[in-house]
C-alpha positions, -999 to +999 in steps of 0.1 A: +092-760-684+086-758-724+115-767-745+127-753-774+147-785-785+148-819-765+187-819-763+216-791-745+242-779-761+280-798-749+289-764-739+267-767-710+236-748-694+237-707-689+208-702-664+195-667-662+170-662-633+147-633-636+143-629-668+123-593-684+129-579-716+157-559-707+185-573-692+176-608-687+165-613-721+199-594-736+220-618-706+201-649-722+206-638-754+245-631-755+250-666-740+233-686-768+249-663-792+280-680-776+268-717-783+251-723-750+215-737-743+198-716-721+174-717-696+156-685-691+134-688-657+109-661-646+070-657-627+051-649-661+057-685-685+036-664-714+063-637-715+095-660-709+079-684-732+077-654-765+112-642-756+124-677-755+110-679-793+124-651-799+160-661-788+158-689-801+147-683-834+176-655-837+207-670-821+196-708-837+201-717-802+185-740-781+161-718-752+141-733-721+115-713-707+107-721-671+081-706-641+099-697-611+086-676-580+120-669-567+104-661-532+089-697-527+116-720-520+096-748-531+090-732-567+131-730-570+136-763-563+112-771-586+121-753-611+158-764-610+147-803-615+140-789-647+175-767-651+192-797-642+174-825-659+186-804-692+226-811-686+252-793-667+249-758-651+279-736-663+266-703-656+243-691-636+232-654-640+212-639-609+188-609-626+160-611-600+145-580-581+165-552-602+161-518-591+125-499-593+120-479-624+127-445-623+092-429-619+091-455-589+079-434-558+091-442-526+073-457-496+075-443-461+091-469-434+056-466-414+039-479-445+059-507-457+041-539-443+056-564-430+050-589-458+061-567-485+096-563-467+101-599-462+089-610-497+120-586-510+144-599-494+132-632-502+129-624-536+161-605-537+185-628-514+169-658-499+158-672-539+194-660-548+210-685-522+181-716-530+196-710-568+231-714-558+227-738-537+213-758-567+242-754-592+269-749-567+273-791-559+275-796-596+303-768-598+325-785-573+321-815-590+335-805-625+359-777-607+343-752-630+315-721-629+305-691-630+274-671-608+268-639-612+248-613-590+227-584-600+232-557-574+222-518-576+231-488-562+208-499-535+238-529-523+261-501-510+237-471-499+204-469-483+182-447-499+147-431-480+116-449-490+133-479-506+145-499-473+129-532-488+154-529-517+184-518-503+179-543-473+175-572-498+203-558-521+228-551-493+224-597-484+226-606-516+261-585-517+272-600-486+258-634-501+285-631-532+310-620-511+307-651-484+308-678-514+330-657-539+358-664-509+344-699-502+347-713-539+371-690-560+398-718-549+377-750-561+371-731-597+341-711-592+336-677-607+316-659-581+306-620-588+287-595-580+279-565-601+263-538-588+246-515-621+242-479-612+210-467-630+181-481-649+189-505-675+171-499-707+152-476-701+152-442-717+169-409-704+146-391-681+148-349-678+135-335-647+116-305-658+117-292-623+145-283-597+151-313-578+149-337-606+179-354-618+186-371-651+182-407-647+212-428-659+207-453-687+229-480-692+221-501-723+213-541-715+235-552-744+267-539-728+263-547-696+253-583-714+286-583-728+301-574-692+289-603-680+297-623-707+335-607-702+334-615-662+322-650-679+356-661-693+378-640-674+414-657-663+415-673-629+445-658-620+424-625-623+389-631-615+367-600-604+347-605-577+327-567-579+321-548-608+305-511-607+284-499-638+271-466-647+261-452-680 
């Protein structure tokens, strides 16, 4: 763990898992600007520390960079030991294993390695399961909290050549729905956001027939949506939302 400050905000901690330079970074920046201490988690601690420095300077907030491998339960437990030592987790945004880049080539089913398939399930759904189990007990004790899981078009449609991504995202959506129904009455807002398109990437215009323009979503706009979900009135909570460019 690499702390940017020694004490957390009295508002509590916003935890962003799977932080990269696009969506995860924008979500972290949004909650930092709103007065939360922020813990950003990802595998690459070097890049994570750089992002933590940048967000902390810009938002004048406390930002903590913590390494995590969402596909490794032991790594998740160790990461959240660090997170929970900082204070109460008020928000968990799980952004790991986003949709692949627009030009990512599909993989024939017969060429998919079992290890790769299992890894995708672990990062998309099992990692989310472990992260949620780490924070829900504290949220139940306080009677409040927000958990937002990041899905994609692959959460609701299977695509040829992307069985790893789709199966993981289908499982994540099922987890989100189960938890939302179980914990809403306890004051925990759990939502699943389906992002149709690539976050923060330029539009790609096909030069040949059959290629299509790929929608690009503004990561800051998506982050604003995550904040809106967090502050929704309990009488009308969103459990699933579709976002499109």
